[in-house]
C-alpha beads as a LAMMPS data file, in Angstrom:
LAMMPS data file: protein, C-alpha beads

464 atoms
463 bonds

1 atom types
1 bond types

-500.0 500.0 xlo xhi
-500.0 500.0 ylo yhi
-500.0 500.0 zlo zhi

Masses

1 110.0

Atoms # bond

1 1 1 0.155 0.218 0.248
2 1 1 1.211 3.659 -0.903
3 1 1 0.808 7.055 0.862
4 1 1 -1.864 7.678 -2.084
5 1 1 -3.814 4.838 -1.560
6 1 1 -3.532 5.540 2.423
7 1 1 -5.174 9.316 1.407
8 1 1 -7.735 8.203 -0.621
9 1 1 -8.913 5.914 2.484
10 1 1 -8.962 8.997 4.610
11 1 1 -10.558 11.228 1.757
12 1 1 -13.199 8.799 1.321
13 1 1 -13.858 8.517 5.185
14 1 1 -14.463 12.744 5.056
15 1 1 -11.027 13.331 7.212
16 1 1 -7.345 14.734 6.851
17 1 1 -4.239 12.750 6.728
18 1 1 -0.731 14.545 6.531
19 1 1 2.749 13.698 6.307
20 1 1 4.394 15.453 9.185
21 1 1 7.683 15.776 11.006
22 1 1 11.137 14.161 10.031
23 1 1 10.056 13.071 6.580
24 1 1 8.930 16.613 5.478
25 1 1 12.297 17.821 6.788
26 1 1 13.896 15.344 4.945
27 1 1 12.144 16.041 1.789
28 1 1 12.958 19.810 1.766
29 1 1 16.520 19.025 2.368
30 1 1 16.186 16.036 -0.617
31 1 1 17.624 13.206 1.868
32 1 1 16.187 9.916 1.652
33 1 1 14.373 9.023 4.871
34 1 1 13.296 5.552 6.485
35 1 1 11.056 7.822 9.166
36 1 1 7.207 8.293 7.751
37 1 1 5.024 9.879 10.561
38 1 1 1.535 10.851 9.724
39 1 1 -1.357 12.988 11.731
40 1 1 -4.722 13.248 11.198
41 1 1 -7.584 14.481 13.028
42 1 1 -9.507 10.876 13.198
43 1 1 -9.128 9.062 16.814
44 1 1 -6.702 6.127 17.316
45 1 1 -9.671 3.949 17.310
46 1 1 -11.247 5.371 13.956
47 1 1 -7.865 5.329 12.243
48 1 1 -7.689 1.502 13.135
49 1 1 -11.552 0.829 11.811
50 1 1 -10.595 2.574 8.389
51 1 1 -7.323 0.582 7.756
52 1 1 -8.943 -3.001 9.140
53 1 1 -11.948 -2.034 7.163
54 1 1 -9.726 -1.797 3.631
55 1 1 -7.865 -4.843 4.784
56 1 1 -4.875 -3.372 5.979
57 1 1 -2.923 -4.519 9.068
58 1 1 -3.461 -1.941 11.932
59 1 1 -1.976 -2.207 15.408
60 1 1 -1.738 0.280 18.226
61 1 1 1.691 1.774 19.596
62 1 1 -0.166 3.210 22.844
63 1 1 -3.958 4.194 22.155
64 1 1 -3.413 6.407 25.263
65 1 1 -1.006 8.426 23.008
66 1 1 -3.255 8.277 19.813
67 1 1 -0.510 6.358 17.534
68 1 1 -1.466 3.574 15.185
69 1 1 0.920 1.771 13.068
70 1 1 0.370 -0.220 10.165
71 1 1 2.964 -0.601 6.855
72 1 1 3.419 1.061 3.596
73 1 1 5.333 0.579 0.267
74 1 1 8.150 3.369 0.482
75 1 1 11.017 3.909 -2.351
76 1 1 13.437 1.684 0.369
77 1 1 10.861 -0.998 0.614
78 1 1 7.829 -1.696 2.932
79 1 1 8.028 0.243 6.348
80 1 1 6.163 1.203 9.060
81 1 1 4.313 4.187 9.371
82 1 1 2.830 5.621 12.576
83 1 1 -0.464 7.596 12.507
84 1 1 -0.902 10.254 15.371
85 1 1 -4.265 11.793 16.311
86 1 1 -3.463 15.457 16.555
87 1 1 -2.246 16.792 19.847
88 1 1 -2.399 20.103 21.057
89 1 1 -0.101 19.218 24.281
90 1 1 2.133 16.391 25.353
91 1 1 4.111 16.524 28.474
92 1 1 6.256 13.968 30.233
93 1 1 6.001 12.768 33.756
94 1 1 9.495 12.621 35.756
95 1 1 11.515 9.580 34.889
96 1 1 8.776 8.152 32.518
97 1 1 9.520 7.251 28.763
98 1 1 5.695 7.686 27.641
99 1 1 4.085 11.313 27.176
100 1 1 0.975 12.693 28.496
101 1 1 -1.247 13.971 25.556
102 1 1 -4.254 15.903 24.969
103 1 1 -5.600 15.748 21.594
104 1 1 -6.107 18.674 19.583
105 1 1 -8.733 19.565 16.598
106 1 1 -6.286 20.763 14.407
107 1 1 -2.977 20.292 12.098
108 1 1 -1.711 23.925 13.457
109 1 1 -2.111 23.012 17.149
110 1 1 -0.207 19.635 16.531
111 1 1 2.905 21.399 14.500
112 1 1 3.353 24.630 17.071
113 1 1 3.703 21.992 19.937
114 1 1 6.758 19.789 18.601
115 1 1 10.387 20.182 19.521
116 1 1 11.960 22.520 16.511
117 1 1 10.842 24.747 13.673
118 1 1 12.402 22.163 11.060
119 1 1 10.230 19.324 12.496
120 1 1 6.635 21.306 12.776
121 1 1 6.124 21.088 8.999
122 1 1 3.309 19.098 7.556
123 1 1 2.514 17.996 3.681
124 1 1 -1.352 17.587 3.010
125 1 1 -2.549 14.571 0.536
126 1 1 -1.730 17.407 -2.850
127 1 1 1.994 18.217 -1.632
128 1 1 0.824 21.355 -0.086
129 1 1 3.007 22.704 2.764
130 1 1 1.751 23.521 6.016
131 1 1 4.768 25.741 7.894
132 1 1 3.115 27.296 10.468
133 1 1 6.395 28.686 12.435
134 1 1 8.741 29.047 9.678
135 1 1 10.491 25.444 9.752
136 1 1 11.463 25.846 5.596
137 1 1 13.221 29.286 6.147
138 1 1 15.168 27.718 9.248
139 1 1 16.012 24.593 6.932
140 1 1 17.907 27.314 4.556
141 1 1 19.127 29.116 7.565
142 1 1 20.613 25.975 8.990
143 1 1 19.267 26.742 12.161
144 1 1 17.736 24.496 15.047
145 1 1 15.317 26.385 16.740
146 1 1 11.823 26.070 18.703
147 1 1 8.317 26.897 17.413
148 1 1 7.215 28.177 20.722
149 1 1 9.608 29.908 23.517
150 1 1 12.237 27.625 24.535
151 1 1 11.409 27.451 28.042
152 1 1 7.875 26.033 26.856
153 1 1 9.305 23.677 24.599
154 1 1 11.801 22.101 26.675
155 1 1 9.265 22.134 29.716
156 1 1 6.760 19.805 27.815
157 1 1 9.671 17.507 27.166
158 1 1 13.100 18.068 28.512
159 1 1 15.178 15.716 26.271
160 1 1 14.376 18.061 23.449
161 1 1 17.585 19.845 24.893
162 1 1 19.402 16.680 23.778
163 1 1 17.944 16.164 20.830
164 1 1 18.920 20.207 19.633
165 1 1 22.479 18.856 19.817
166 1 1 21.803 15.732 18.255
167 1 1 19.784 17.432 15.112
168 1 1 22.632 20.040 15.315
169 1 1 25.188 16.816 14.952
170 1 1 23.170 14.967 11.919
171 1 1 22.235 18.086 10.049
172 1 1 25.387 20.275 10.315
173 1 1 22.878 23.004 11.536
174 1 1 23.590 25.558 14.339
175 1 1 21.416 26.012 17.412
176 1 1 19.572 29.810 17.481
177 1 1 20.966 31.811 20.143
178 1 1 17.751 31.748 22.334
179 1 1 17.103 28.110 22.356
180 1 1 20.791 27.620 23.230
181 1 1 20.680 29.741 26.144
182 1 1 17.535 28.114 27.188
183 1 1 19.376 25.098 27.445
184 1 1 21.786 26.364 29.522
185 1 1 18.991 27.706 32.040
186 1 1 17.138 24.835 32.013
187 1 1 19.467 22.023 31.812
188 1 1 18.698 20.528 35.088
189 1 1 15.437 19.711 34.034
190 1 1 17.169 16.761 31.874
191 1 1 17.373 14.683 35.420
192 1 1 13.286 14.681 35.028
193 1 1 13.783 12.299 31.975
194 1 1 14.279 7.948 32.033
195 1 1 17.881 7.472 31.483
196 1 1 16.876 5.088 28.576
197 1 1 16.103 8.385 26.439
198 1 1 19.079 9.752 27.667
199 1 1 20.758 6.778 25.959
200 1 1 18.815 6.533 22.921
201 1 1 19.942 10.371 21.978
202 1 1 23.335 10.093 23.072
203 1 1 24.045 6.833 21.194
204 1 1 23.149 8.656 17.698
205 1 1 24.779 11.357 18.398
206 1 1 27.954 9.865 19.398
207 1 1 27.654 7.416 16.473
208 1 1 27.227 9.779 13.867
209 1 1 28.770 9.209 10.648
210 1 1 30.752 12.306 10.788
211 1 1 32.839 11.978 13.771
212 1 1 34.103 15.502 13.453
213 1 1 30.951 16.829 13.825
214 1 1 29.726 14.541 17.039
215 1 1 33.304 16.333 18.467
216 1 1 32.242 19.878 17.331
217 1 1 28.717 19.293 19.309
218 1 1 30.308 17.925 22.199
219 1 1 31.914 21.062 22.662
220 1 1 28.801 23.035 22.303
221 1 1 27.030 20.346 24.927
222 1 1 30.101 21.218 27.044
223 1 1 29.366 24.915 26.982
224 1 1 25.784 24.698 27.575
225 1 1 26.624 22.530 30.865
226 1 1 24.246 19.989 29.584
227 1 1 26.978 17.075 29.002
228 1 1 28.360 17.449 32.649
229 1 1 24.636 17.888 33.929
230 1 1 24.045 14.064 32.473
231 1 1 28.158 12.966 33.209
232 1 1 29.046 15.028 36.141
233 1 1 32.738 13.008 36.277
234 1 1 33.251 15.272 33.793
235 1 1 33.937 18.411 36.049
236 1 1 37.223 16.902 37.095
237 1 1 38.353 16.932 33.730
238 1 1 37.260 20.073 32.802
239 1 1 39.377 21.490 35.926
240 1 1 42.090 20.303 34.118
241 1 1 41.679 22.856 31.433
242 1 1 45.197 23.844 30.340
243 1 1 47.159 21.706 31.784
244 1 1 49.701 20.031 30.142
245 1 1 49.859 15.841 29.576
246 1 1 53.424 16.169 28.790
247 1 1 55.179 15.883 25.405
248 1 1 52.891 12.997 23.844
249 1 1 49.680 14.910 23.779
250 1 1 48.888 18.114 21.935
251 1 1 46.667 19.728 24.419
252 1 1 44.790 18.538 28.110
253 1 1 42.452 16.174 28.716
254 1 1 39.492 17.331 27.235
255 1 1 41.073 18.509 24.120
256 1 1 42.820 15.477 23.552
257 1 1 39.204 13.254 24.031
258 1 1 37.733 15.413 21.423
259 1 1 40.527 14.579 19.482
260 1 1 40.052 10.856 19.685
261 1 1 36.475 11.712 19.429
262 1 1 36.775 13.202 15.776
263 1 1 39.417 10.804 14.282
264 1 1 36.921 7.527 15.219
265 1 1 37.698 4.859 12.799
266 1 1 34.602 2.687 13.621
267 1 1 31.205 3.650 14.227
268 1 1 30.538 0.957 16.706
269 1 1 28.718 2.556 19.467
270 1 1 30.808 0.930 22.020
271 1 1 33.755 2.416 20.482
272 1 1 32.395 5.717 20.208
273 1 1 31.468 6.071 23.725
274 1 1 34.880 4.368 24.766
275 1 1 36.682 7.664 23.138
276 1 1 34.556 9.839 25.023
277 1 1 35.300 8.041 28.326
278 1 1 38.687 6.591 27.661
279 1 1 40.744 9.203 29.772
280 1 1 37.832 10.613 32.123
281 1 1 40.096 8.311 35.127
282 1 1 42.960 10.727 34.523
283 1 1 42.288 13.643 36.607
284 1 1 42.642 11.616 39.917
285 1 1 45.740 9.830 38.747
286 1 1 47.833 13.014 37.481
287 1 1 51.301 12.893 39.099
288 1 1 54.156 15.157 38.572
289 1 1 58.045 13.976 38.560
290 1 1 60.579 16.398 40.145
291 1 1 62.222 16.351 36.179
292 1 1 58.639 17.835 35.421
293 1 1 57.366 14.851 33.783
294 1 1 53.474 14.439 33.884
295 1 1 51.961 10.738 34.431
296 1 1 48.626 9.499 34.947
297 1 1 49.720 5.997 36.303
298 1 1 46.750 3.375 36.805
299 1 1 44.217 5.810 34.944
300 1 1 42.816 3.177 32.489
301 1 1 41.367 1.030 35.810
302 1 1 40.078 4.558 37.433
303 1 1 38.249 5.177 33.741
304 1 1 36.614 1.694 33.681
305 1 1 35.585 1.816 36.974
306 1 1 34.025 5.330 36.145
307 1 1 32.671 4.421 32.334
308 1 1 31.069 1.313 34.233
309 1 1 28.995 3.807 36.650
310 1 1 27.985 6.215 33.433
311 1 1 27.300 3.039 31.774
312 1 1 24.663 1.686 34.636
313 1 1 23.410 5.326 34.942
314 1 1 22.596 5.419 31.106
315 1 1 20.823 2.106 31.647
316 1 1 23.331 0.180 29.306
317 1 1 22.627 -3.668 28.615
318 1 1 24.799 -5.823 30.408
319 1 1 26.676 -6.867 27.119
320 1 1 27.168 -3.021 26.415
321 1 1 28.529 -2.241 30.162
322 1 1 30.904 -5.050 29.773
323 1 1 32.329 -4.107 26.318
324 1 1 32.222 -0.362 27.459
325 1 1 33.960 -1.125 30.962
326 1 1 36.580 -3.526 28.736
327 1 1 37.655 -1.180 26.303
328 1 1 38.115 1.581 28.772
329 1 1 40.149 -0.350 31.229
330 1 1 42.356 -1.543 28.736
331 1 1 42.734 1.031 25.985
332 1 1 46.305 1.364 26.857
333 1 1 47.579 -2.168 25.978
334 1 1 47.679 -1.975 22.359
335 1 1 49.152 1.513 22.602
336 1 1 51.858 -0.110 24.819
337 1 1 52.670 -2.615 21.833
338 1 1 56.266 -2.855 20.956
339 1 1 57.933 -5.868 19.018
340 1 1 59.559 -7.248 21.635
341 1 1 56.314 -8.576 22.833
342 1 1 56.237 -12.640 22.907
343 1 1 53.865 -14.595 20.566
344 1 1 52.210 -15.671 24.163
345 1 1 52.002 -11.959 24.995
346 1 1 50.236 -11.074 21.357
347 1 1 47.859 -14.280 22.203
348 1 1 46.919 -13.182 25.440
349 1 1 45.662 -9.887 24.315
350 1 1 43.550 -11.659 21.550
351 1 1 42.330 -13.761 24.454
352 1 1 41.612 -11.233 26.944
353 1 1 39.767 -9.190 24.389
354 1 1 37.536 -12.203 22.917
355 1 1 34.861 -10.646 20.894
356 1 1 35.751 -7.094 21.614
357 1 1 39.332 -7.188 19.933
358 1 1 38.496 -5.392 16.772
359 1 1 36.865 -2.708 18.793
360 1 1 39.522 -2.417 21.419
361 1 1 42.272 -2.157 18.147
362 1 1 39.962 0.516 16.348
363 1 1 39.962 2.354 20.091
364 1 1 43.655 2.390 20.217
365 1 1 44.183 3.699 16.375
366 1 1 41.944 6.901 17.210
367 1 1 43.830 7.184 20.340
368 1 1 47.010 6.885 19.137
369 1 1 46.152 9.070 15.675
370 1 1 44.958 12.173 18.421
371 1 1 49.010 12.183 19.973
372 1 1 51.511 14.624 18.906
373 1 1 54.089 13.775 16.514
374 1 1 56.107 11.805 16.188
375 1 1 54.348 9.858 18.885
376 1 1 51.608 9.264 16.336
377 1 1 53.283 8.197 13.647
378 1 1 55.515 5.566 15.694
379 1 1 52.465 4.478 17.556
380 1 1 50.398 4.056 14.372
381 1 1 53.399 2.056 12.654
382 1 1 53.361 -0.371 16.098
383 1 1 49.791 -0.818 15.766
384 1 1 49.928 -2.090 12.260
385 1 1 52.724 -4.354 12.969
386 1 1 50.225 -5.642 16.072
387 1 1 47.088 -6.220 13.761
388 1 1 49.618 -7.982 11.886
389 1 1 50.972 -10.524 14.164
390 1 1 47.442 -10.817 15.697
391 1 1 46.226 -11.852 11.973
392 1 1 48.908 -14.626 12.004
393 1 1 49.094 -15.622 15.606
394 1 1 45.346 -15.505 16.503
395 1 1 43.088 -15.886 13.398
396 1 1 40.466 -18.170 15.356
397 1 1 41.618 -17.487 18.971
398 1 1 37.916 -18.177 20.047
399 1 1 38.137 -21.887 19.272
400 1 1 38.417 -24.538 22.049
401 1 1 41.808 -26.311 22.099
402 1 1 41.688 -27.984 25.596
403 1 1 39.139 -30.592 26.537
404 1 1 35.904 -28.823 28.055
405 1 1 36.071 -31.541 31.142
406 1 1 40.126 -30.771 32.021
407 1 1 39.820 -27.623 34.385
408 1 1 36.950 -30.090 36.383
409 1 1 39.470 -32.948 36.655
410 1 1 42.198 -31.044 37.581
411 1 1 40.222 -29.510 40.309
412 1 1 39.301 -33.060 41.127
413 1 1 42.940 -34.190 41.572
414 1 1 43.848 -31.049 43.725
415 1 1 41.201 -31.789 46.163
416 1 1 38.556 -29.386 44.832
417 1 1 40.130 -26.989 47.500
418 1 1 38.898 -23.340 45.976
419 1 1 42.383 -22.049 46.823
420 1 1 43.792 -24.457 44.031
421 1 1 41.700 -22.467 41.762
422 1 1 44.555 -20.158 40.415
423 1 1 46.814 -22.758 40.085
424 1 1 44.345 -24.971 37.777
425 1 1 44.023 -21.899 35.982
426 1 1 47.950 -20.900 35.315
427 1 1 47.978 -24.612 34.130
428 1 1 45.132 -24.224 31.642
429 1 1 46.918 -20.808 30.168
430 1 1 50.187 -22.787 29.982
431 1 1 48.702 -25.838 28.233
432 1 1 46.491 -23.583 25.999
433 1 1 49.665 -21.785 25.172
434 1 1 51.453 -25.014 24.494
435 1 1 48.957 -26.121 21.953
436 1 1 49.186 -23.081 20.107
437 1 1 52.896 -23.488 20.052
438 1 1 52.459 -26.789 18.336
439 1 1 53.923 -28.963 21.616
440 1 1 50.932 -30.489 22.393
441 1 1 48.005 -31.856 20.450
442 1 1 44.700 -29.905 20.156
443 1 1 41.697 -31.289 21.604
444 1 1 43.351 -34.729 22.928
445 1 1 41.953 -36.702 25.130
446 1 1 42.454 -35.270 29.088
447 1 1 45.125 -37.971 29.825
448 1 1 47.608 -36.651 27.301
449 1 1 47.421 -33.513 28.883
450 1 1 47.851 -34.903 32.518
451 1 1 50.483 -36.780 31.468
452 1 1 52.433 -33.997 30.290
453 1 1 51.624 -32.396 34.079
454 1 1 53.060 -35.233 35.869
455 1 1 56.326 -34.837 33.507
456 1 1 56.184 -30.820 33.545
457 1 1 54.937 -29.944 37.340
458 1 1 56.456 -26.344 36.650
459 1 1 53.671 -25.943 34.351
460 1 1 51.356 -25.116 37.380
461 1 1 53.643 -22.194 39.034
462 1 1 54.879 -20.297 36.033
463 1 1 53.908 -18.928 32.355
464 1 1 55.488 -20.820 29.730

Bonds

1 1 1 2
2 1 2 3
3 1 3 4
4 1 4 5
5 1 5 6
6 1 6 7
7 1 7 8
8 1 8 9
9 1 9 10
10 1 10 11
11 1 11 12
12 1 12 13
13 1 13 14
14 1 14 15
15 1 15 16
16 1 16 17
17 1 17 18
18 1 18 19
19 1 19 20
20 1 20 21
21 1 21 22
22 1 22 23
23 1 23 24
24 1 24 25
25 1 25 26
26 1 26 27
27 1 27 28
28 1 28 29
29 1 29 30
30 1 30 31
31 1 31 32
32 1 32 33
33 1 33 34
34 1 34 35
35 1 35 36
36 1 36 37
37 1 37 38
38 1 38 39
39 1 39 40
40 1 40 41
41 1 41 42
42 1 42 43
43 1 43 44
44 1 44 45
45 1 45 46
46 1 46 47
47 1 47 48
48 1 48 49
49 1 49 50
50 1 50 51
51 1 51 52
52 1 52 53
53 1 53 54
54 1 54 55
55 1 55 56
56 1 56 57
57 1 57 58
58 1 58 59
59 1 59 60
60 1 60 61
61 1 61 62
62 1 62 63
63 1 63 64
64 1 64 65
65 1 65 66
66 1 66 67
67 1 67 68
68 1 68 69
69 1 69 70
70 1 70 71
71 1 71 72
72 1 72 73
73 1 73 74
74 1 74 75
75 1 75 76
76 1 76 77
77 1 77 78
78 1 78 79
79 1 79 80
80 1 80 81
81 1 81 82
82 1 82 83
83 1 83 84
84 1 84 85
85 1 85 86
86 1 86 87
87 1 87 88
88 1 88 89
89 1 89 90
90 1 90 91
91 1 91 92
92 1 92 93
93 1 93 94
94 1 94 95
95 1 95 96
96 1 96 97
97 1 97 98
98 1 98 99
99 1 99 100
100 1 100 101
101 1 101 102
102 1 102 103
103 1 103 104
104 1 104 105
105 1 105 106
106 1 106 107
107 1 107 108
108 1 108 109
109 1 109 110
110 1 110 111
111 1 111 112
112 1 112 113
113 1 113 114
114 1 114 115
115 1 115 116
116 1 116 117
117 1 117 118
118 1 118 119
119 1 119 120
120 1 120 121
121 1 121 122
122 1 122 123
123 1 123 124
124 1 124 125
125 1 125 126
126 1 126 127
127 1 127 128
128 1 128 129
129 1 129 130
130 1 130 131
131 1 131 132
132 1 132 133
133 1 133 134
134 1 134 135
135 1 135 136
136 1 136 137
137 1 137 138
138 1 138 139
139 1 139 140
140 1 140 141
141 1 141 142
142 1 142 143
143 1 143 144
144 1 144 145
145 1 145 146
146 1 146 147
147 1 147 148
148 1 148 149
149 1 149 150
150 1 150 151
151 1 151 152
152 1 152 153
153 1 153 154
154 1 154 155
155 1 155 156
156 1 156 157
157 1 157 158
158 1 158 159
159 1 159 160
160 1 160 161
161 1 161 162
162 1 162 163
163 1 163 164
164 1 164 165
165 1 165 166
166 1 166 167
167 1 167 168
168 1 168 169
169 1 169 170
170 1 170 171
171 1 171 172
172 1 172 173
173 1 173 174
174 1 174 175
175 1 175 176
176 1 176 177
177 1 177 178
178 1 178 179
179 1 179 180
180 1 180 181
181 1 181 182
182 1 182 183
183 1 183 184
184 1 184 185
185 1 185 186
186 1 186 187
187 1 187 188
188 1 188 189
189 1 189 190
190 1 190 191
191 1 191 192
192 1 192 193
193 1 193 194
194 1 194 195
195 1 195 196
196 1 196 197
197 1 197 198
198 1 198 199
199 1 199 200
200 1 200 201
201 1 201 202
202 1 202 203
203 1 203 204
204 1 204 205
205 1 205 206
206 1 206 207
207 1 207 208
208 1 208 209
209 1 209 210
210 1 210 211
211 1 211 212
212 1 212 213
213 1 213 214
214 1 214 215
215 1 215 216
216 1 216 217
217 1 217 218
218 1 218 219
219 1 219 220
220 1 220 221
221 1 221 222
222 1 222 223
223 1 223 224
224 1 224 225
225 1 225 226
226 1 226 227
227 1 227 228
228 1 228 229
229 1 229 230
230 1 230 231
231 1 231 232
232 1 232 233
233 1 233 234
234 1 234 235
235 1 235 236
236 1 236 237
237 1 237 238
238 1 238 239
239 1 239 240
240 1 240 241
241 1 241 242
242 1 242 243
243 1 243 244
244 1 244 245
245 1 245 246
246 1 246 247
247 1 247 248
248 1 248 249
249 1 249 250
250 1 250 251
251 1 251 252
252 1 252 253
253 1 253 254
254 1 254 255
255 1 255 256
256 1 256 257
257 1 257 258
258 1 258 259
259 1 259 260
260 1 260 261
261 1 261 262
262 1 262 263
263 1 263 264
264 1 264 265
265 1 265 266
266 1 266 267
267 1 267 268
268 1 268 269
269 1 269 270
270 1 270 271
271 1 271 272
272 1 272 273
273 1 273 274
274 1 274 275
275 1 275 276
276 1 276 277
277 1 277 278
278 1 278 279
279 1 279 280
280 1 280 281
281 1 281 282
282 1 282 283
283 1 283 284
284 1 284 285
285 1 285 286
286 1 286 287
287 1 287 288
288 1 288 289
289 1 289 290
290 1 290 291
291 1 291 292
292 1 292 293
293 1 293 294
294 1 294 295
295 1 295 296
296 1 296 297
297 1 297 298
298 1 298 299
299 1 299 300
300 1 300 301
301 1 301 302
302 1 302 303
303 1 303 304
304 1 304 305
305 1 305 306
306 1 306 307
307 1 307 308
308 1 308 309
309 1 309 310
310 1 310 311
311 1 311 312
312 1 312 313
313 1 313 314
314 1 314 315
315 1 315 316
316 1 316 317
317 1 317 318
318 1 318 319
319 1 319 320
320 1 320 321
321 1 321 322
322 1 322 323
323 1 323 324
324 1 324 325
325 1 325 326
326 1 326 327
327 1 327 328
328 1 328 329
329 1 329 330
330 1 330 331
331 1 331 332
332 1 332 333
333 1 333 334
334 1 334 335
335 1 335 336
336 1 336 337
337 1 337 338
338 1 338 339
339 1 339 340
340 1 340 341
341 1 341 342
342 1 342 343
343 1 343 344
344 1 344 345
345 1 345 346
346 1 346 347
347 1 347 348
348 1 348 349
349 1 349 350
350 1 350 351
351 1 351 352
352 1 352 353
353 1 353 354
354 1 354 355
355 1 355 356
356 1 356 357
357 1 357 358
358 1 358 359
359 1 359 360
360 1 360 361
361 1 361 362
362 1 362 363
363 1 363 364
364 1 364 365
365 1 365 366
366 1 366 367
367 1 367 368
368 1 368 369
369 1 369 370
370 1 370 371
371 1 371 372
372 1 372 373
373 1 373 374
374 1 374 375
375 1 375 376
376 1 376 377
377 1 377 378
378 1 378 379
379 1 379 380
380 1 380 381
381 1 381 382
382 1 382 383
383 1 383 384
384 1 384 385
385 1 385 386
386 1 386 387
387 1 387 388
388 1 388 389
389 1 389 390
390 1 390 391
391 1 391 392
392 1 392 393
393 1 393 394
394 1 394 395
395 1 395 396
396 1 396 397
397 1 397 398
398 1 398 399
399 1 399 400
400 1 400 401
401 1 401 402
402 1 402 403
403 1 403 404
404 1 404 405
405 1 405 406
406 1 406 407
407 1 407 408
408 1 408 409
409 1 409 410
410 1 410 411
411 1 411 412
412 1 412 413
413 1 413 414
414 1 414 415
415 1 415 416
416 1 416 417
417 1 417 418
418 1 418 419
419 1 419 420
420 1 420 421
421 1 421 422
422 1 422 423
423 1 423 424
424 1 424 425
425 1 425 426
426 1 426 427
427 1 427 428
428 1 428 429
429 1 429 430
430 1 430 431
431 1 431 432
432 1 432 433
433 1 433 434
434 1 434 435
435 1 435 436
436 1 436 437
437 1 437 438
438 1 438 439
439 1 439 440
440 1 440 441
441 1 441 442
442 1 442 443
443 1 443 444
444 1 444 445
445 1 445 446
446 1 446 447
447 1 447 448
448 1 448 449
449 1 449 450
450 1 450 451
451 1 451 452
452 1 452 453
453 1 453 454
454 1 454 455
455 1 455 456
456 1 456 457
457 1 457 458
458 1 458 459
459 1 459 460
460 1 460 461
461 1 461 462
462 1 462 463
463 1 463 464
């Protein structure tokens, strides 16, 4: 079914239907869109009846919010479209992900309560543009502006403050001065918004295809105070503005962080978050030697703890939390690589990283690129060498090379004493390394490895 057929159904029923929001904006920008939203004067119940009587699938996304979904044929293939009853107001209770809405009587009432003028336009079934608040002109000017007074727009939904920065990032627009000042004044209202909604907007901002735009907008977020409102741990970073990090860096902690973000080589959300947070542990670890050299010993460990706290605050999934904390806590390991690393050390890095190895290397690449010369060029060369060795030494490191039951057998032989677990872990690690070196067969019977341990008891106590 097409938009023309949808329009025909509503005309036959004697009602109005409009394309609204992002799809209208993208049409004016001549950009492809997969975001089809429609607004109507029909109640959600009537919307469902019109669709079902025509043989279309219709399902409510929240009758109380006025939204019904169906499927429409688009240039990019079938897409879900949402049809929402006109609203004249919308607000969010503190911590809620769902709006409280009051249905309105006209398309203009619906448009003026939207977030920004560029999203407050509609197109009727004849292709006529309805633009009550100057959205088309703001698109031409490249401007993010609220359709009502900014404080009123943000009071209805404080997440709109964060969305202003996300749109500035994705569209390359500027935030209108009055709108920006209102964010600075009202930033604390963001605390009333559910953290899942925070994360949704930050994920999209951080993973923008142009990392330079992301870095530029993060600078604006800092200036507005909104970034520190959501991640107050950055206050310690900001207090070190202007402090040298030593000759390996071109600027202070925040400047280096933004440089690294702008040089992102991966669009992985986990890597993008890790770039933002990878040095957040530095302020509490700064020391200066007697000769004036600056160090941040242990900052990666401290940073991993902070990153985990941020991830929990933003309601990351367990898998996402583990990824972010691992990347931040281990971001220095590839940076410290030298050709003197043993094959075992290279394989250990791959084993420890597991499914996050590529993300860890991509994080290190961007971090290294944000260093001063000659450290950046030297680090780039060393990282390329590490990637080559990993391809050779650990092409399929995730596979099992020892029998699954071997660890249990060893624990039983040592008396199942939990204090023996570290010895068993060392033994298994050493046996795995010996298999990878070709000194022992892969996935042999447990007795093969047990006999080797009897002949070489030192395998329990040191790394091979």
